[in-house]
C-alpha positions in Angstrom: -9.3 -9.3 -18.9 -8.5 -12.4 -17.1 -11.0 -14.2 -15.2 -10.3 -14.9 -11.5 -11.7 -18.1 -9.6 -13.7 -17.8 -6.3 -11.0 -19.3 -4.4 -8.5 -16.7 -5.6 -11.0 -14.0 -5.0 -10.9 -14.7 -1.3 -7.5 -14.6 -0.9 -6.9 -11.0 -2.1 -6.1 -8.7 0.9 -5.5 -4.8 0.7 -6.6 -1.7 2.0 -7.7 -2.8 5.3 -6.5 -1.3 8.5 -5.6 -3.8 11.4 -7.2 -3.0 14.9 -3.8 -2.7 16.4 -3.3 0.6 14.1 -6.5 1.9 15.2 -5.8 1.6 18.8 -2.2 3.0 18.3 -3.7 6.0 16.7 -6.2 6.5 19.3 -3.9 6.3 22.1 -1.6 8.5 20.4 -4.4 11.2 20.0 -5.3 10.7 23.6 -1.7 11.3 24.7 -1.7 14.5 22.7 -4.7 15.5 24.3 -3.7 14.9 27.7 -0.4 16.8 27.0 -1.9 19.9 25.8 -4.6 19.8 28.5 -1.6 19.8 31.0 -0.4 22.9 29.6 -3.7 24.6 29.3 -5.3 23.7 32.5 -2.5 22.7 35.1 -3.9 21.3 38.4 -2.0 20.5 41.5 -1.7 17.0 43.1 -3.7 16.7 46.2 -1.5 14.7 48.4 
């Protein structure tokens, strides 16, 4: 096994999910729920 110095350990990145990815997935879920809600419970516009 190779020993890794502390400086090298701090530079290792992987397995993380960015905030933008979480927001995009959330927005997609909200959009799909809105479409399903529109088909299941259609409401008229009051104008």
